[in-house]
PyMOL CGO cylinders between C-alpha atoms (Angstrom):
from pymol import cmd
from pymol.cgo import CYLINDER

trace = [
    CYLINDER, 31.30, -13.29, 3.03, 29.29, -11.45, 0.34, 0.3, 1, 1, 1, 1, 1, 1,
    CYLINDER, 29.29, -11.45, 0.34, 29.87, -7.75, -0.11, 0.3, 1, 1, 1, 1, 1, 1,
    CYLINDER, 29.87, -7.75, -0.11, 27.24, -5.04, -0.14, 0.3, 1, 1, 1, 1, 1, 1,
    CYLINDER, 27.24, -5.04, -0.14, 26.98, -3.34, -3.55, 0.3, 1, 1, 1, 1, 1, 1,
    CYLINDER, 26.98, -3.34, -3.55, 24.26, -0.82, -2.63, 0.3, 1, 1, 1, 1, 1, 1,
    CYLINDER, 24.26, -0.82, -2.63, 22.40, 0.49, 0.35, 0.3, 1, 1, 1, 1, 1, 1,
    CYLINDER, 22.40, 0.49, 0.35, 19.77, 3.23, 0.56, 0.3, 1, 1, 1, 1, 1, 1,
    CYLINDER, 19.77, 3.23, 0.56, 17.43, 4.73, 3.12, 0.3, 1, 1, 1, 1, 1, 1,
    CYLINDER, 17.43, 4.73, 3.12, 13.75, 3.85, 2.84, 0.3, 1, 1, 1, 1, 1, 1,
    CYLINDER, 13.75, 3.85, 2.84, 10.66, 5.14, 4.60, 0.3, 1, 1, 1, 1, 1, 1,
    CYLINDER, 10.66, 5.14, 4.60, 11.07, 5.73, 8.32, 0.3, 1, 1, 1, 1, 1, 1,
    CYLINDER, 11.07, 5.73, 8.32, 14.24, 4.10, 9.58, 0.3, 1, 1, 1, 1, 1, 1,
    CYLINDER, 14.24, 4.10, 9.58, 14.39, 1.31, 6.98, 0.3, 1, 1, 1, 1, 1, 1,
    CYLINDER, 14.39, 1.31, 6.98, 17.26, 0.35, 4.69, 0.3, 1, 1, 1, 1, 1, 1,
    CYLINDER, 17.26, 0.35, 4.69, 17.41, -1.45, 1.40, 0.3, 1, 1, 1, 1, 1, 1,
    CYLINDER, 17.41, -1.45, 1.40, 20.60, -3.49, 1.24, 0.3, 1, 1, 1, 1, 1, 1,
    CYLINDER, 20.60, -3.49, 1.24, 21.81, -5.24, -1.93, 0.3, 1, 1, 1, 1, 1, 1,
    CYLINDER, 21.81, -5.24, -1.93, 24.54, -7.85, -1.73, 0.3, 1, 1, 1, 1, 1, 1,
    CYLINDER, 24.54, -7.85, -1.73, 26.88, -8.86, -4.56, 0.3, 1, 1, 1, 1, 1, 1,
    CYLINDER, 26.88, -8.86, -4.56, 25.18, -12.28, -4.89, 0.3, 1, 1, 1, 1, 1, 1,
    CYLINDER, 25.18, -12.28, -4.89, 21.80, -10.63, -5.57, 0.3, 1, 1, 1, 1, 1, 1,
    CYLINDER, 21.80, -10.63, -5.57, 20.32, -10.92, -2.06, 0.3, 1, 1, 1, 1, 1, 1,
    CYLINDER, 20.32, -10.92, -2.06, 18.21, -7.90, -1.19, 0.3, 1, 1, 1, 1, 1, 1,
    CYLINDER, 18.21, -7.90, -1.19, 17.19, -7.13, 2.40, 0.3, 1, 1, 1, 1, 1, 1,
    CYLINDER, 17.19, -7.13, 2.40, 14.69, -4.55, 3.59, 0.3, 1, 1, 1, 1, 1, 1,
    CYLINDER, 14.69, -4.55, 3.59, 15.54, -3.83, 7.20, 0.3, 1, 1, 1, 1, 1, 1,
    CYLINDER, 15.54, -3.83, 7.20, 13.88, -1.77, 9.92, 0.3, 1, 1, 1, 1, 1, 1,
    CYLINDER, 13.88, -1.77, 9.92, 16.48, -0.16, 12.23, 0.3, 1, 1, 1, 1, 1, 1,
    CYLINDER, 16.48, -0.16, 12.23, 14.03, 1.83, 14.37, 0.3, 1, 1, 1, 1, 1, 1,
    CYLINDER, 14.03, 1.83, 14.37, 14.44, -0.52, 17.41, 0.3, 1, 1, 1, 1, 1, 1,
    CYLINDER, 14.44, -0.52, 17.41, 18.24, 0.05, 17.24, 0.3, 1, 1, 1, 1, 1, 1,
    CYLINDER, 18.24, 0.05, 17.24, 17.85, 3.78, 17.05, 0.3, 1, 1, 1, 1, 1, 1,
    CYLINDER, 17.85, 3.78, 17.05, 15.29, 3.88, 19.87, 0.3, 1, 1, 1, 1, 1, 1,
    CYLINDER, 15.29, 3.88, 19.87, 17.80, 2.32, 22.25, 0.3, 1, 1, 1, 1, 1, 1,
    CYLINDER, 17.80, 2.32, 22.25, 20.01, 5.38, 21.92, 0.3, 1, 1, 1, 1, 1, 1,
    CYLINDER, 20.01, 5.38, 21.92, 23.73, 4.96, 22.29, 0.3, 1, 1, 1, 1, 1, 1,
    CYLINDER, 23.73, 4.96, 22.29, 26.08, 5.52, 19.34, 0.3, 1, 1, 1, 1, 1, 1,
    CYLINDER, 26.08, 5.52, 19.34, 23.30, 5.11, 16.77, 0.3, 1, 1, 1, 1, 1, 1,
    CYLINDER, 23.30, 5.11, 16.77, 21.07, 7.83, 18.37, 0.3, 1, 1, 1, 1, 1, 1,
    CYLINDER, 21.07, 7.83, 18.37, 22.43, 10.48, 15.98, 0.3, 1, 1, 1, 1, 1, 1,
    CYLINDER, 22.43, 10.48, 15.98, 20.80, 8.61, 13.10, 0.3, 1, 1, 1, 1, 1, 1,
    CYLINDER, 20.80, 8.61, 13.10, 17.34, 9.55, 14.43, 0.3, 1, 1, 1, 1, 1, 1,
    CYLINDER, 17.34, 9.55, 14.43, 17.91, 12.79, 12.55, 0.3, 1, 1, 1, 1, 1, 1,
    CYLINDER, 17.91, 12.79, 12.55, 16.71, 11.92, 9.04, 0.3, 1, 1, 1, 1, 1, 1,
    CYLINDER, 16.71, 11.92, 9.04, 19.52, 13.88, 7.32, 0.3, 1, 1, 1, 1, 1, 1,
    CYLINDER, 19.52, 13.88, 7.32, 22.09, 11.74, 9.18, 0.3, 1, 1, 1, 1, 1, 1,
    CYLINDER, 22.09, 11.74, 9.18, 20.22, 8.47, 8.49, 0.3, 1, 1, 1, 1, 1, 1,
    CYLINDER, 20.22, 8.47, 8.49, 20.12, 9.23, 4.74, 0.3, 1, 1, 1, 1, 1, 1,
    CYLINDER, 20.12, 9.23, 4.74, 23.94, 9.44, 4.61, 0.3, 1, 1, 1, 1, 1, 1,
    CYLINDER, 23.94, 9.44, 4.61, 24.10, 5.66, 4.66, 0.3, 1, 1, 1, 1, 1, 1,
    CYLINDER, 24.10, 5.66, 4.66, 26.60, 3.98, 2.29, 0.3, 1, 1, 1, 1, 1, 1,
    CYLINDER, 26.60, 3.98, 2.29, 28.41, 0.70, 1.85, 0.3, 1, 1, 1, 1, 1, 1,
    CYLINDER, 28.41, 0.70, 1.85, 31.42, 0.63, 4.20, 0.3, 1, 1, 1, 1, 1, 1,
    CYLINDER, 31.42, 0.63, 4.20, 35.04, -0.17, 3.34, 0.3, 1, 1, 1, 1, 1, 1,
    CYLINDER, 35.04, -0.17, 3.34, 35.20, -2.85, 0.63, 0.3, 1, 1, 1, 1, 1, 1,
    CYLINDER, 35.20, -2.85, 0.63, 31.48, -3.57, 1.05, 0.3, 1, 1, 1, 1, 1, 1,
    CYLINDER, 31.48, -3.57, 1.05, 32.07, -5.35, 4.37, 0.3, 1, 1, 1, 1, 1, 1,
    CYLINDER, 32.07, -5.35, 4.37, 29.77, -3.07, 6.41, 0.3, 1, 1, 1, 1, 1, 1,
    CYLINDER, 29.77, -3.07, 6.41, 27.00, -0.52, 6.20, 0.3, 1, 1, 1, 1, 1, 1,
    CYLINDER, 27.00, -0.52, 6.20, 28.36, 2.81, 7.33, 0.3, 1, 1, 1, 1, 1, 1,
    CYLINDER, 28.36, 2.81, 7.33, 27.33, 6.34, 8.08, 0.3, 1, 1, 1, 1, 1, 1,
    CYLINDER, 27.33, 6.34, 8.08, 30.68, 7.78, 9.17, 0.3, 1, 1, 1, 1, 1, 1,
    CYLINDER, 30.68, 7.78, 9.17, 33.95, 6.48, 10.50, 0.3, 1, 1, 1, 1, 1, 1,
    CYLINDER, 33.95, 6.48, 10.50, 32.40, 5.38, 13.82, 0.3, 1, 1, 1, 1, 1, 1,
    CYLINDER, 32.40, 5.38, 13.82, 28.94, 4.04, 12.83, 0.3, 1, 1, 1, 1, 1, 1,
    CYLINDER, 28.94, 4.04, 12.83, 29.02, 0.69, 11.06, 0.3, 1, 1, 1, 1, 1, 1,
    CYLINDER, 29.02, 0.69, 11.06, 27.01, -2.53, 11.00, 0.3, 1, 1, 1, 1, 1, 1,
    CYLINDER, 27.01, -2.53, 11.00, 28.59, -5.82, 9.90, 0.3, 1, 1, 1, 1, 1, 1,
    CYLINDER, 28.59, -5.82, 9.90, 26.92, -7.04, 6.67, 0.3, 1, 1, 1, 1, 1, 1,
    CYLINDER, 26.92, -7.04, 6.67, 27.56, -10.75, 7.32, 0.3, 1, 1, 1, 1, 1, 1,
    CYLINDER, 27.56, -10.75, 7.32, 25.55, -10.61, 10.52, 0.3, 1, 1, 1, 1, 1, 1,
    CYLINDER, 25.55, -10.61, 10.52, 22.62, -8.90, 8.75, 0.3, 1, 1, 1, 1, 1, 1,
    CYLINDER, 22.62, -8.90, 8.75, 22.31, -11.87, 6.34, 0.3, 1, 1, 1, 1, 1, 1,
    CYLINDER, 22.31, -11.87, 6.34, 21.66, -14.29, 9.21, 0.3, 1, 1, 1, 1, 1, 1,
    CYLINDER, 21.66, -14.29, 9.21, 18.07, -15.52, 9.49, 0.3, 1, 1, 1, 1, 1, 1,
    CYLINDER, 18.07, -15.52, 9.49, 15.67, -13.90, 11.95, 0.3, 1, 1, 1, 1, 1, 1,
    CYLINDER, 15.67, -13.90, 11.95, 16.14, -15.30, 15.44, 0.3, 1, 1, 1, 1, 1, 1,
    CYLINDER, 16.14, -15.30, 15.44, 19.80, -16.30, 14.93, 0.3, 1, 1, 1, 1, 1, 1,
    CYLINDER, 19.80, -16.30, 14.93, 21.74, -15.45, 18.11, 0.3, 1, 1, 1, 1, 1, 1,
    CYLINDER, 21.74, -15.45, 18.11, 24.43, -13.56, 16.17, 0.3, 1, 1, 1, 1, 1, 1,
    CYLINDER, 24.43, -13.56, 16.17, 21.98, -11.37, 14.22, 0.3, 1, 1, 1, 1, 1, 1,
    CYLINDER, 21.98, -11.37, 14.22, 22.31, -7.76, 15.46, 0.3, 1, 1, 1, 1, 1, 1,
    CYLINDER, 22.31, -7.76, 15.46, 19.64, -6.92, 18.00, 0.3, 1, 1, 1, 1, 1, 1,
    CYLINDER, 19.64, -6.92, 18.00, 17.68, -3.83, 17.10, 0.3, 1, 1, 1, 1, 1, 1,
    CYLINDER, 17.68, -3.83, 17.10, 17.36, -4.80, 13.45, 0.3, 1, 1, 1, 1, 1, 1,
    CYLINDER, 17.36, -4.80, 13.45, 14.20, -6.33, 12.03, 0.3, 1, 1, 1, 1, 1, 1,
    CYLINDER, 14.20, -6.33, 12.03, 14.05, -7.95, 8.65, 0.3, 1, 1, 1, 1, 1, 1,
    CYLINDER, 14.05, -7.95, 8.65, 11.01, -6.79, 6.65, 0.3, 1, 1, 1, 1, 1, 1,
    CYLINDER, 11.01, -6.79, 6.65, 11.73, -8.74, 3.49, 0.3, 1, 1, 1, 1, 1, 1,
    CYLINDER, 11.73, -8.74, 3.49, 14.39, -10.93, 1.83, 0.3, 1, 1, 1, 1, 1, 1,
    CYLINDER, 14.39, -10.93, 1.83, 14.60, -11.43, -1.93, 0.3, 1, 1, 1, 1, 1, 1,
    CYLINDER, 14.60, -11.43, -1.93, 17.15, -13.35, -3.95, 0.3, 1, 1, 1, 1, 1, 1,
    CYLINDER, 17.15, -13.35, -3.95, 17.50, -11.81, -7.39, 0.3, 1, 1, 1, 1, 1, 1,
    CYLINDER, 17.50, -11.81, -7.39, 18.91, -13.56, -10.40, 0.3, 1, 1, 1, 1, 1, 1,
    CYLINDER, 18.91, -13.56, -10.40, 22.50, -12.52, -10.86, 0.3, 1, 1, 1, 1, 1, 1,
    CYLINDER, 22.50, -12.52, -10.86, 24.33, -11.72, -14.06, 0.3, 1, 1, 1, 1, 1, 1,
    CYLINDER, 24.33, -11.72, -14.06, 28.05, -12.31, -14.17, 0.3, 1, 1, 1, 1, 1, 1,
    CYLINDER, 28.05, -12.31, -14.17, 28.68, -9.05, -16.01, 0.3, 1, 1, 1, 1, 1, 1,
    CYLINDER, 28.68, -9.05, -16.01, 27.69, -6.84, -13.09, 0.3, 1, 1, 1, 1, 1, 1,
    CYLINDER, 27.69, -6.84, -13.09, 29.55, -9.04, -10.66, 0.3, 1, 1, 1, 1, 1, 1,
    CYLINDER, 29.55, -9.04, -10.66, 32.67, -9.03, -12.87, 0.3, 1, 1, 1, 1, 1, 1,
    CYLINDER, 32.67, -9.03, -12.87, 32.54, -5.25, -13.16, 0.3, 1, 1, 1, 1, 1, 1,
    CYLINDER, 32.54, -5.25, -13.16, 32.17, -4.85, -9.41, 0.3, 1, 1, 1, 1, 1, 1,
    CYLINDER, 32.17, -4.85, -9.41, 35.14, -7.18, -8.81, 0.3, 1, 1, 1, 1, 1, 1,
    CYLINDER, 35.14, -7.18, -8.81, 37.31, -5.26, -11.34, 0.3, 1, 1, 1, 1, 1, 1,
    CYLINDER, 37.31, -5.26, -11.34, 36.40, -1.92, -9.74, 0.3, 1, 1, 1, 1, 1, 1,
    CYLINDER, 36.40, -1.92, -9.74, 37.17, -3.20, -6.27, 0.3, 1, 1, 1, 1, 1, 1,
    CYLINDER, 37.17, -3.20, -6.27, 40.55, -4.61, -7.43, 0.3, 1, 1, 1, 1, 1, 1,
    CYLINDER, 40.55, -4.61, -7.43, 41.42, -1.29, -9.12, 0.3, 1, 1, 1, 1, 1, 1,
    CYLINDER, 41.42, -1.29, -9.12, 41.05, 0.67, -5.90, 0.3, 1, 1, 1, 1, 1, 1,
    CYLINDER, 41.05, 0.67, -5.90, 39.13, 3.37, -7.78, 0.3, 1, 1, 1, 1, 1, 1,
    CYLINDER, 39.13, 3.37, -7.78, 35.91, 4.95, -6.61, 0.3, 1, 1, 1, 1, 1, 1,
    CYLINDER, 35.91, 4.95, -6.61, 32.85, 5.08, -8.87, 0.3, 1, 1, 1, 1, 1, 1,
    CYLINDER, 32.85, 5.08, -8.87, 33.42, 8.82, -9.18, 0.3, 1, 1, 1, 1, 1, 1,
    CYLINDER, 33.42, 8.82, -9.18, 37.01, 8.28, -10.37, 0.3, 1, 1, 1, 1, 1, 1,
    CYLINDER, 37.01, 8.28, -10.37, 35.78, 5.67, -12.85, 0.3, 1, 1, 1, 1, 1, 1,
    CYLINDER, 35.78, 5.67, -12.85, 33.23, 8.21, -14.10, 0.3, 1, 1, 1, 1, 1, 1,
    CYLINDER, 33.23, 8.21, -14.10, 36.04, 10.71, -14.78, 0.3, 1, 1, 1, 1, 1, 1,
    CYLINDER, 36.04, 10.71, -14.78, 38.13, 8.08, -16.59, 0.3, 1, 1, 1, 1, 1, 1,
    CYLINDER, 38.13, 8.08, -16.59, 35.35, 6.52, -18.64, 0.3, 1, 1, 1, 1, 1, 1,
    CYLINDER, 35.35, 6.52, -18.64, 33.00, 9.41, -19.27, 0.3, 1, 1, 1, 1, 1, 1,
    CYLINDER, 33.00, 9.41, -19.27, 30.07, 7.30, -18.03, 0.3, 1, 1, 1, 1, 1, 1,
    CYLINDER, 30.07, 7.30, -18.03, 27.90, 8.99, -15.37, 0.3, 1, 1, 1, 1, 1, 1,
    CYLINDER, 27.90, 8.99, -15.37, 28.46, 7.61, -11.84, 0.3, 1, 1, 1, 1, 1, 1,
    CYLINDER, 28.46, 7.61, -11.84, 24.77, 6.71, -11.43, 0.3, 1, 1, 1, 1, 1, 1,
    CYLINDER, 24.77, 6.71, -11.43, 24.98, 4.60, -14.62, 0.3, 1, 1, 1, 1, 1, 1,
    CYLINDER, 24.98, 4.60, -14.62, 28.15, 2.93, -13.35, 0.3, 1, 1, 1, 1, 1, 1,
    CYLINDER, 28.15, 2.93, -13.35, 26.38, 2.14, -10.11, 0.3, 1, 1, 1, 1, 1, 1,
    CYLINDER, 26.38, 2.14, -10.11, 23.49, 0.58, -11.98, 0.3, 1, 1, 1, 1, 1, 1,
    CYLINDER, 23.49, 0.58, -11.98, 25.84, -1.52, -14.21, 0.3, 1, 1, 1, 1, 1, 1,
    CYLINDER, 25.84, -1.52, -14.21, 27.56, -2.92, -11.09, 0.3, 1, 1, 1, 1, 1, 1,
    CYLINDER, 27.56, -2.92, -11.09, 24.28, -4.37, -9.79, 0.3, 1, 1, 1, 1, 1, 1,
    CYLINDER, 24.28, -4.37, -9.79, 24.07, -8.16, -10.05, 0.3, 1, 1, 1, 1, 1, 1,
    CYLINDER, 24.07, -8.16, -10.05, 20.52, -8.05, -11.42, 0.3, 1, 1, 1, 1, 1, 1,
    CYLINDER, 20.52, -8.05, -11.42, 21.17, -5.41, -14.11, 0.3, 1, 1, 1, 1, 1, 1,
    CYLINDER, 21.17, -5.41, -14.11, 21.18, -6.74, -17.66, 0.3, 1, 1, 1, 1, 1, 1,
    CYLINDER, 21.18, -6.74, -17.66, 21.26, -3.62, -19.86, 0.3, 1, 1, 1, 1, 1, 1,
    CYLINDER, 21.26, -3.62, -19.86, 25.01, -3.51, -20.52, 0.3, 1, 1, 1, 1, 1, 1,
    CYLINDER, 25.01, -3.51, -20.52, 26.13, -2.55, -24.00, 0.3, 1, 1, 1, 1, 1, 1,
    CYLINDER, 26.13, -2.55, -24.00, 29.38, -3.66, -25.59, 0.3, 1, 1, 1, 1, 1, 1,
    CYLINDER, 29.38, -3.66, -25.59, 30.33, 0.01, -26.03, 0.3, 1, 1, 1, 1, 1, 1,
    CYLINDER, 30.33, 0.01, -26.03, 29.87, 0.85, -22.32, 0.3, 1, 1, 1, 1, 1, 1,
    CYLINDER, 29.87, 0.85, -22.32, 31.69, -2.31, -21.25, 0.3, 1, 1, 1, 1, 1, 1,
    CYLINDER, 31.69, -2.31, -21.25, 34.64, -1.42, -23.53, 0.3, 1, 1, 1, 1, 1, 1,
    CYLINDER, 34.64, -1.42, -23.53, 34.76, 2.08, -22.03, 0.3, 1, 1, 1, 1, 1, 1,
    CYLINDER, 34.76, 2.08, -22.03, 34.71, 0.75, -18.49, 0.3, 1, 1, 1, 1, 1, 1,
    CYLINDER, 34.71, 0.75, -18.49, 37.25, -1.94, -19.24, 0.3, 1, 1, 1, 1, 1, 1,
    CYLINDER, 37.25, -1.94, -19.24, 39.63, 0.62, -20.74, 0.3, 1, 1, 1, 1, 1, 1,
    CYLINDER, 39.63, 0.62, -20.74, 39.18, 2.98, -17.78, 0.3, 1, 1, 1, 1, 1, 1,
    CYLINDER, 39.18, 2.98, -17.78, 39.99, 0.05, -15.42, 0.3, 1, 1, 1, 1, 1, 1,
    CYLINDER, 39.99, 0.05, -15.42, 43.08, -0.90, -17.39, 0.3, 1, 1, 1, 1, 1, 1,
    CYLINDER, 43.08, -0.90, -17.39, 41.46, -4.08, -18.65, 0.3, 1, 1, 1, 1, 1, 1,
    CYLINDER, 41.46, -4.08, -18.65, 40.37, -5.43, -22.01, 0.3, 1, 1, 1, 1, 1, 1,
    CYLINDER, 40.37, -5.43, -22.01, 36.90, -6.74, -22.74, 0.3, 1, 1, 1, 1, 1, 1,
    CYLINDER, 36.90, -6.74, -22.74, 36.65, -10.39, -23.76, 0.3, 1, 1, 1, 1, 1, 1,
    CYLINDER, 36.65, -10.39, -23.76, 33.33, -11.84, -24.94, 0.3, 1, 1, 1, 1, 1, 1,
    CYLINDER, 33.33, -11.84, -24.94, 32.81, -15.56, -25.27, 0.3, 1, 1, 1, 1, 1, 1,
    CYLINDER, 32.81, -15.56, -25.27, 29.98, -17.84, -26.41, 0.3, 1, 1, 1, 1, 1, 1,
    CYLINDER, 29.98, -17.84, -26.41, 29.80, -21.28, -24.79, 0.3, 1, 1, 1, 1, 1, 1,
    CYLINDER, 29.80, -21.28, -24.79, 27.82, -24.42, -25.46, 0.3, 1, 1, 1, 1, 1, 1,
    CYLINDER, 27.82, -24.42, -25.46, 24.49, -24.38, -23.59, 0.3, 1, 1, 1, 1, 1, 1,
    CYLINDER, 24.49, -24.38, -23.59, 25.38, -27.67, -21.88, 0.3, 1, 1, 1, 1, 1, 1,
    CYLINDER, 25.38, -27.67, -21.88, 28.24, -25.93, -20.03, 0.3, 1, 1, 1, 1, 1, 1,
    CYLINDER, 28.24, -25.93, -20.03, 25.95, -23.41, -18.34, 0.3, 1, 1, 1, 1, 1, 1,
]
cmd.load_cgo(trace, "trace")
């Protein structure tokens, strides 16, 4: 039940999907689009490039009617519940950093969009998006304090014994 934190269109009809736990999938959707049906409109590149994480990161969406369940996409190739018409090109598990995951969780709980957080914090939306990624490790204390304040939170830093990690 991991949420999608980012999705972008690649070459042809491929997608790069990043999950909250650091899993990255590169998927080919051309077989799905070739079948026609509700996804046929995505054969127009401008439509395909409008991909975004769906509501609460539980799907990949293009508009209100076109969605793919993200849990099913994580299933291994050949699994009977994996959506037909999708082909996995690569699967990578990135190291995750709790800071990005914690920020993503706080943003989701706030109900704000990244754009609204940009307006409240003064940090550009593209930088916020990067800081929410589980494999990003360039956070500064200053930016974390600004985001925490904009989310109605306070920043707490803690050092722990190495044996606890």
